KOLROBA-632390 format. One record per atom (N, C-alpha, C): x, y, z negated. Coordinates in steps of 0.001 Angstrom, whole numbers, plus 500000, padded with zeros to 6 digits. Example, Ala and Ser with C-alpha at 12.3 -4.5 7.8 and 13.67 -1.06 7.14 Angstrom:
<atoms>
513190494310492200 512300495500492200 513200496700492200 512850497750492920 513670498940492860 512900500030492130 
</atoms>
This chain:
<atoms>
520933486622483711 520348485298483905 518852485331483605 518468486054482522 517062486094482153 516210486681483276 516669487810483870 515904488430484941 515894487550486184 516976486819486421 517018485905487562 515926484836487411 515743484336486186 514696483345485945 513314483976486132 513155485237485712 511890485944485937 511618486052487432 512660486326488201 512508486457489653 512063485137490262 512685484048489844 512295482732490352 510836482437490021 510427482743488794 509043482496488409 508086483349489250 508482484609489473 507642485518490253 507461485010491680 508562484661492340 508484484213493730 507799482855493840 508052481976492874 507405480674492899 505890480818492744 505489481656491807 504057481876491594 503425482569492795 504142483507493390 503618484248494532 503383483340495718 504224482326495868 504117481427497008 503152480271496746 502639480206495506 501707479146495143 500288479579495499 499611478829496349 498281479220496803 497222479099495701 497536478331494653 496564478111493589 497108478651492256 497241479962492193 497717480587490960 496532480705490005 496641480081488857 495561480112487899 496003480816486624 495052481265485873 495353481936484616 494067482456484014 494158482987482813 492955483525482194 492480484749482960 491192485012482871 490634486158483590 491254487451483076 491541488377483965 492104489656483506 491069490430482702 491556491268481810 490614492120481090 490421493406481880 489216493878481882 488884495094482630 488898496293481693 489544497364482118 489600498593481326 489225499769482219 489038500917481609 488843502146482386 490029503057482148 490551503574483232 491641504539483158 491056505904483492 491252506848482583 490660508174482775 491708509243482526 491775510173483460 492626511346483259 492061512480484102 491862513607483489 491274514718484204 489873514362484678 489607514634485945 488276514377486496 488169513021487180 489202512176487022 489195510875487693 489114509744486677 488186508843486898 488033507677486034 487787506464486926 488485505378486651 488348504207487511 488556502927486724 488053501836487267 488231500517486669 489618499984487013 490177499180486122 491459498523486382 491448497158485720 492095496198486368 492268494867485789 493659494766485192 493746494185483990 495024494039483298 495322492547483131 496469492129483661 496912490746483580 498066490691482572 497827490014481444 498829489977480372 499507488622480306 500827488590480139 501542487319479989 500997486538478793 500803485249478963 500217484431477907 501230484108476814 502442483757477214 503428483250476263 504240484345475571 504499485439476296 505420486454475771 504772487294474664 505493487463473561 505019488334472494 505109489792472933 506141490093473697 506325491443474233 506684491298475700 505891491915476570 506136491731478001 507412492440478449 507898492036479604 509181492527480102 509099493902480759 507910494408480941 507730495703481579 506350495753482220 505948496932482651 504622497134483238 504757497451484722 503992496744485536 503974496986486979 502563497410487380 502450498541488042 501168499051488540 501060498684490015 500046497901490359 499858497454491736 498781498313492407 499166499021493455 498246499897494183 497796499181495449 496506498900495531 495989498140496674 495976498974497954 495837498278499066 495777498935500358 494338499197500783 494165499506502073 492839499833502593 492062498549502882 491350498106501884 490523496910501973 489286497128501128 488131496700501637 486883496906500912 486893496215499557 487743495200499393 487839494486498119 488585495301497067 489341496309497506 490087497139496571 491032496333495703 490949496541494390 491865495853493471 491497494377493277 490402493937493888 490013492528493838 490489491782495090 491253492448495912 491782491802497117 492645490606496698 492485489453497360 493247488248496992 494758488470496958 495268489342497822 496711489594497833 497165490329496579 496341491268496104 496663491978494857 496563491023493668 495530490192493676 495370489226492580 496570488285492533 497028487818493699 498185486918493747 499436487601493200 499638488861493560 500792489610493060 500716489782491541 499533490138491055 499369490337489606 499566489030488855 499018487935489382 499195486633488744 500680486242488713 501371486520489809 502794486183489875 503590486994488855 503272488285488743 503959489140487764 503643488678486344 502387488341486105 501971487846484796 502720486560484446 502817485663485419 503501484388485196 504985484607484897 505556485664485454 506981485949485240 507238486741483965 506174487099483226 506359487772481942 506129489270481941 505518489791483027 505287491230483123 503805491546482957 503513492728482419 502139493194482334 501789493804483691 500764493275484345 500365493754485671 499040494499485566 498982495687486138 497759496493486118 497357496819487549 496106496486487875 495596496731489231 494417497692489157 494645498985489355 493552499961489341 492789499940490667 491558500417490609 490739500543491821 490759501991492298 491014502171493592 491018503513494184 489914503557495239 488763504153494902 487589504105495785 487829504624497193 488527505741497328 488724506304498656 489624505420499509 490638504820498897 491519503912499640 490738502667500054 489935502128499125 489154500927499418 488171501166500558 487665502378500672 486728502714501754 487450503092503042 488755502887503062 489566503215504243 489474504694504585 489357505519503544 489332506960503736 490741507500503549 491300508065504601 492650508605504537 492552510055504070 492741510233502774 492484511517502143 493602511826501149 494196513026501217 495250513403500263 494796513337498813 493484513332498563 492977513227497189 493465511927496545 493704510897497351 494174509624496803 495547509766496149 496373510683496643 497666510945496001 497430511456494584 496482512370494443 496133512899493121 495604511783492223 494774510899492768 494214509797491976 495295508831491505 496256508498492374 497367507629491981 498195508304490893 498428509590491071 499164510371490066 498462510299488714 497143510466488707 496384510445487462 496439509070486793 496372508017487591 496429506658487056 497792506375486422 498852506778487081 500198506555486536 500350507264485193 499861508496485103 499927509236483836 499101508537482761 497901508078483120 497031507427482140 497683506164481572 498351505390482433 499014504160482002 500267504481481188 501081505391481688 502342505723481022 502110506323479639 501014507037479483 500743507711478216 500007506822477209 499677505601477614 499030504648476706 500069503617476273 500551503678475023 501607502756474574 501204501294474628 499899501011474591 499450499631474694 499660499072476100 499758499958477072 499955499532478457 501406499673478898 502076500702478449 503439500972478915 504520500615477907 504118500326476656 505073500102475563 505997501298475364 505543502472475778 506331503678475625 507488503790476595 507535502907477597 508621502919478582 508104503347479946 509010503567480840 508636503922482209 508023502710482901 507159502945483861 506469501852484547 507037501675485950 506746500533486551 507106500277487944 505848500353488789 506003500678490047 504875500763490985 505157499847492164 504139499112492591 504259498197493731 503057498446494635 503319498703495911 502225498999496831 502600498605498252 501693498859499200 501923498380500560 501195499231501591 501638499092502849 501027499715504016 500891501228503822 499744501815504276 499573503260504166 499556503724502708 499147502839501813 499148503205500388 500565503416499874 501549502840500556 502934503034500165 503330504497500231 502928505173501293 503258506588501428 502472507425500420 501216507060500184 500412507767499177 501072507644497807 501513506422497483 502165506205496192 503483506941496080 504252506954497164 505541507635497146 505354509142496947 504325509693497577 504038511119497380 503697511404495923 502965510476495294 502578510676493891 503788510606492960 504631509587493136 505753509415492196 506886510398492465 506809511140493558 507830512158493808 507390513539493316 506254513586492638 505832514847492033 506681515114490787 506905516377490519 507833516784489466 507463516203488097 506172516225487743 505764515754486417 505537514249486355 505475513601487504 505207512161487545 506488511364487704 507455511933488376 508712511229488651 509360510622487406 509402511326486264 510066510756485084 509330509560484470 508115509281484921 507322508196484341 507557506859485031 508253506881486167 508402505678486996 509871505327487138 510199504046486897 511606503659487055 511883502886488336 510915502118488832 511093501372490074 509862501532490960 510092501681492252 508994501816493214 509263500872494379 508289500017494693 508445499088495814 507283499252496784 507601499363498073 506579499484499109 506839498448500195 505782497749500582 505873496723501627 505165497232502876 505886497271503999 505274497680505258 504749499098505248 505476500009504613 505000501373504454 505506502282505583 505112503551505496 505471504506506549 506289505656505996 506932506370506887 507747507527506539 507121508800507095 506687508734508338 506107509890509024 504663509551509387 503668509998508604 502271509605508853 501752510040510215 502194511185510695 501720511656511995 502189510729513110 503468510393513097 504012509510514129 503364508131514080 503189507586512869 502603506255512716 501173506221513238 500359507176512823 498953507182513235 498802507332514749 499555508238515327 499470508435516775 499974507207517522 501006506570516978 501554505377517612 500529504246517624 499825504047516508 498815502984516435 497717503229517465 497294504471517600 496220504781518539 496652504653519996 497931504792520255 498413504753521641 498962503394522064 499361502557521076 499990501279521423 498945500232521789 499111499574522945 498143498552523357 498071497367522400 499196497027521738 499228495841520880 498871496125519431 498507497363519101 498203497716517711 496904497070517254 496795496847515958 495633496195515365 494352496999515618 493303496321516108 492045497004516437 491383497609515199 491423496866514087 490798497376512874 491407498683512422 492729498780512498 493411500011512089 493052501148513046 492909500829514332 492508501864515297 491145502440514928 490202501568514599 488870502049514232 488920502885512953 489745502485511997 489885503260510759 490397504664511069 491391504748511944 491932506056512304 490898506899513044 490129506268513921 489075507003514624 488027507502513627 487680506657512652 486689507022511641 487146508220510813 488454508338510629 488998509414509813 489328510679510589 489761510520511841 490406511651512504 489786512088513823 488660511510514217 487983512042515402 487518513471515118 487306514287516145 486817515659515923 485536515675515100 485294516779514419 484139516892513531 482814516633514235 482710516970515522 481467516726516259 481084515252516215 482090514384516112 481827512949516039 481587512486514613 482589512685513740 482515512040512422 481581512761511449 481161513973511767 480172514629510911 478747514272511319 478627513537512419 477339512973512811 477209511629512108 476347511548511110 476226510347510277 475927509103511097 475242509272512221 474881508114513050 476119507545513748 476955508421514262 478192507970514904 479147507406513861 479221508079512724 480127507638511655 479764506226511197 478472505932511078 478044504600510657 478474503542511670 478380503865512945 478828502933513975 480323502670513890 481093503708513600 482538503555513438 482849502675512229 482102502850511148 482287502019509954 482046500548510262 480969500246510970 480650498857511300 481731498245512174 482200499000513163 483251498495514056 484524498212513278 484883499115512370 486103498943511573 486002497712510678 484862497542510010 484683496404509097 484795495079509847 484126494992511001 484134493724511737 485496493438512354 486167494470512841 487496494271513426 488492493858512350 488417494489511162 489320494157510057 489148492705509615 487906492223509650 487613490860509201 487663489839510338 488201490262511490 488324489376512659 486996488742513044 485933489526512966 484608489059513340 484188489689514664 483300489011515412 482771489641516634 481974490888516261 481851491809517191 481183493081516891 479662492921516899 479159491941516155 477723491647516166 476907492774515563 477273493183514330 476520494257513672 476651495566514435 477827495788515004 478062497008515776 477126497059516982 477032495963517726 476182495955518923 474705495975518543 474342495336517422 472950495417516957 472603496850516600 473570497556516017 473357498955515643 473156499812516891 473911499510517950 473778500280519185 472374500175519763 471752499017519571 470402498815520117 469385499735519459 469671500149518238 468721501001517511 469063502490517626 470236502790518174 470691504189518242 470076504909519430 469987506239519312 469463506986520454 470514507053521562 470142507535522702 470989507478523896 472331508169523705 472331509354523115 473572510115522944 474562509389522043 474078508888520911 474930508171519964 475447506880520586 474560506150521245 474950504885521857 476029505097522919 475866506115523737 476850506376524797 478212506725524211 478228507525523145 479506507927522552 480215506728521919 479464505901521183 480069504743520543 480535503712521571 479770503535522630 480179502603523683 481439503089524390 481531504394524580 482725504969525199 483970504678524355 483851504885523052 484979504609522155 485292503108522119 484259502286522087 484438500832522074 485192500363523320 484805500895524480 485469500505525717 486938500933525714 487220502104525160 488607502570525097 489455501661524209 488865501221523084 489583500308522196 489795498961522879 488747498429523493 488838497117524131 489791497121525323 489818498210526051 490697498312527224 492097498781526841 492317498972525528 493630499335524992 494185500619525607 493297501571525816 493732502862526350 494340503717525242 495289504583525561 495829505516524558 494728506441524054 494658506619522727 493595507427522138 494141508490521180 495451508634521148 496050509582520226 495591511015520427 495391511400521677 494994512776521965 493657513132521318 492785512142521126 491478512406520527 491602512877519077 492660512423518401 492770512635516954 493989513454516536 494785513907517495 496084514512517189 495982515697516220 495008516571516438 494900517778515608 494636517436514144 493662516551513898 493300516224512516 494367515360511845 495058514543512612 496155513744512053 497272514660511581 497577515669512368 498631516614511990 498242517372510712 496979517757510615 496513518449509410 496615517536508193 496252516273508358 496333515301507268 497766515124506796 498683514993507742 500094514808507396 500628515998506615 500264517202507028 500716518410506325 500162518460504905 498881518124504746 498255518150503420 498857517079502513 499156515929503086 499659514802502307 500987515125501628 501837515827502335 503178516083501835 503272517314500931 502135517991500724 502115519146499828 502374518705498386 503173519456497671 503499519183496261 504249517871496044 504850517330497099 505650516106496959 506975516313497671 508044515864497034 509363516012497632 510222514815497249 510783514126498230 511608512958497949 512788513298497048 513260514522497127 514413514915496309 514098514888494817 512795514875494463 512391514865493055 512247513444492496 512414512438493346 512285511055492878 513292510766491768 512846510041490760 513716509694489641 513683508181489395 513504507430490476 513406505981490360 514181505325491502 514423504049491336 515023503284492422 513904502846493360 514143502940494659 513124502626495659 513500501349496393 512534500456496530 512719499190497237 511765499161498423 512299498925499603 511497498914500820 511581497537501470 510430496917501662 510344495626502342 509504495806503592 509930495199504695 509176495366505926 509296494126506794 508199493790507452 508205492669508383 508953493038509659 509724492101510166 510468492347511408 509525492658512553 508385491962512600 507450492096513728 506125492703513294 506173493786512546 504961494449512066 504238495102513238 502964494708513476 502227495264514616 501327496431514205 501487496900512964 500713498054512503 501638499242512240 502597499047511367 503599500078511077 504967499484511394 505640500038512362 506927499493512804 507959499537511685 508832498539511664 509851498461510613 510793499661510625 510879500336511770 511717501530511854 511297502620510886 510025502605510454 509544503593509488 510254503433508144 510384502184507683 511097501948506424 512575502253506568 513123501948507736 514535502239507988 514784503746507910 513905504533508528 514062505997508490 513913506540507068 512966505959506332 512785506388504956 514024506075504127 514593504891504317 515794504502503583 516957505441503899 517083505798505171 518157506705505566 517993508071504904 516745508535504813 516492509821504164 516810509754502679 516467508648502047 516763508471500626 518270508451500390 519006507821501288 520462507797501170 521044509204501241 520519510010502156 520997511387502287 520766512178501000 519694511847500310 519351512555499074 519975511901497845 520778510851498072 521437510103496986 520432509470496021 519261509071496560 518270508333495777 518611506850495882 518853506146494765 519187504723494849 518067503940495536 518428503129496510 517394502435497283 517938501164497912 517025500237498181 517338498985498862 516317498787499971 516734498154501050 515789497852502130 516027496429502615 514926495753502934 515003494426503534 513982494341504655 514471494142505863 513612493884507017 513734492400507314 512633491675507224 512712490226507245 511539489584507983 511761488445508613 510660487714509254 509802486943508256 510161486962506971 509405486213505972 508093486900505602 507910488153506024 506714488908505672 505798489084506874 504565489451506575 503600489792507622 502914491085507215 503317492188507809 502853493532507454 502845493721505942 501654493882505327 501592494180503895 501414492933503039 501527491773503633 501355490525502901 502712490014502458 502932489934501161 504230489509500650 504262488016500338 503298487275500850 503345485824500695 504546485298501463 505434484606500782 506692484179501374 506517482843502091 506915482784503329 506841481560504106 508216480920504158 508238479681504588 509524479000504693 510405479673505730 511647479839505428 512577480449506358 513969479948506090 514932480585506673 516305480171506433 516711480505505009 517680479786504502 518155480021503140 518614481458502979 519278482006504011 519802483368503922 518670484373503736 517569484221504483 516453485156504358 515806485052502980 515639483835502482 515060483648501155 515976484261500090 517284484098500266 518245484665499315 518151486188499306 518025486800500487 517887488255500567 516632488719499829 515548487971500024 514304488324499355 514457488212497839 515101487150497388 515319486967495957 516139488117495381 517144488561496114 518003489635495622 517222490941495469 516351491244496448 515542492456496369 514651492416495126 513936491315494932 513028491222493794 513792491142492472 514964490549492500 515776490504491281 516124491917490833 516540492761491760 516876494139491427 515637494923491007 514494494618491656 513256495338491328 512801495017489909 512849493739489546 512353493322488232 513328493634487101 514617493739487442 515629493978486402 515433495357485762 515399495374484471 515381496651483759 514077497395483778 512951496718484152 511678497425484174 511284497950482802 511755497274481748 511374497681480401 512307498740479820 513323499123480584 514275500105480074 513835501514480434 514294502475479674 513935503870479938 514634504416481168 515798503865481480 516577504357482615 516579503294483703 516279503625484975 516240502623486026 517607502031486308 517599500728486630 518859500101487028 519291500695488344 520560500986488493 521018501606489729 522340501023490164 522334499756490587 523560499202491159 523857499906492464 524979499606493041 525398500305494257 524314500273495303 524219501360496036 523205501450497080 523523500428498147 522495499704498577 522745498686499585 521577498569500521 521848498134501726 520810497903502719 520978496493503257 519858495787503382 519910494450503943 518884494440505062 519336494394506281 518395494429507410 518623493225508310 517473492655508727 517497491504509622 518410490410509109 
</atoms>
């Protein structure tokens, strides 16, 4: 009953557009050669919090200050949990780099090894979109797996190569994500040219923010002929929704291979929760379904919910049928239950789809 009430508070706070509370305290998390800022949201009323949740932000320039991360942390805080939102510079810059797996790994160790943050217990991880796969790779490492009891990913992927190529080839895929992939995976002749790279950055920023390509076109006016022609060619391909996977296939494959190094799903020691939007136009819901099936084969306790209540990586709950809301409540109830215990809760494996 207690955890059910925590779940209600969490979902109610998450759906409240005006979540207020005291300002989070800022700390530095340091381990090895990585040091980063993190915001800590502490429950006001509870003498001892119910568990620690680490929120890993997605690819947004706001990083851990993204309104969606703040809303999640406020909701967790309101429900009695200690919420920690670290900043990951490479992820915030939309840099798709396996180094981010190492950085997430270092942050989890830094939090777990600080009794003031973890209370000496295992922590939970909550993340979304491409960061979901980065986080999963980190928590499936041999030395990191025992530190995490629950892992939740919203709108995440299973096969990075397939997802990236699909986004570049699908006419209906998000333009901002296409530009991010081009910025990361075009041949070196393009992205190692600082002038072309800057144009790709401007296009990605404006597309992500649903703005007209004003800065991008102003930049073209100042570029030399070769740079301008190359950027215009890419712009026309994006606007005309032409398949572009072939341009980036080699580097995407290399990235996927590097990403999965030193990570194995069979080493997971936590319960995994997968949430996905029914109509995700960035990462298809089939990615979470495939991941869930793989986890089942490995006997990793897991839950999945594919629902119209979500929008890609945004877990803001909209009005829907009672059944869909009930399914969502059940997923979060299982996720929040037992976060403060040393051993993850593992009720029977179940899948809830559509």
